[in-house]
N, C-alpha and C positions, 0 to 999 in steps of 0.2 A: 504493500500500500504506500509506503513512503515514496517510491519511485513515481507512482501515479500522482501524488500530491505535488512532487517537485515538477512534474511535467505540466500539471494544471497551473501551478504558480508561474512557471516560465511563460506559458501561453497567455495568462492574464497580464503579466508584466509587458509582454510584447504588444498585446492589443492596446494597452494603455499608452504605451510609447507611440504607437501609430496614430492614435487619436490625438495626442498632444501635438504631434508633427503636423497633422491636418488642421487643427485648430488649437493654437497655443494658449488661447484665452480661457479664463475661468468664466463661469456663468455670469457673475457680477460684471466682469470686464466686458463681456459681450453686451450686457444691458447698457453699460456706459457708452461703448462705441456705437451702438445703435442710435443713441440720443445725440452723440457728437456728430454722427452722420446726418442728422436732421438739422445741423448747423446751430445747435443749442450751445449756449455758453456753459462754462463750468458751474456757474451759479444756478442756471436753469436746470441743468442735469441734477445738481444736488437737491434742488427743490422737488423735482419729480420723483427721485429715488429716496427722499428723506435721508439725505446724507449731509455731512458738512462739505463746504466748498473745498476745503483742504483735502478731504478724503477723495473727492472726485479728481483733484489735481494729481494726487498720488496714483490713482487708477490710470489716468491718462498717461502719466510718465511711464508706468509699467507696461501699458499697452504699446506705447511707442517703442520701448526697449525690446519687448518680445517680438514685435513685428518688424523691427529694423527700420522704422520710419523716423523722420526727424521733424515732421510738421503735421498739424491737424489735417491740412489739405491732402498730404500723401496718405494719411491714415484713412480719410474718407474715401479717396479713390480706391485704395486697397479693399476696404470694406464693401463698397458698392460693386466691385468687379470680381470678388471672390466667388467661387461656386457655393451655392446654398447648402 
C-alpha cells in the first residue's frame, strides 16, 4: 500500500504543479485582476471586495510579479487575451 500512496501523492503533486503553471493566481488574485481589468482603481476594487486599499495594492504587486508584467495595462491585456 505505501507504494500506491506514494504514486497517488506524486500524481496529485504533478497535477497541482500543472494547474499552477496554467494559472499562477490564487482565487482572490483572480477576483482582483478581474476588477482591475474593468479599469477599476485600487480603491474601487477594495470597496467591492471589502478589503483595505493597501491589501489590494499588495495583491496587484503579487499578480504583476507572478505574471511577469510591469504595468496594469500589460496585466489587463494578458488577462483579456488568456484562454478561459
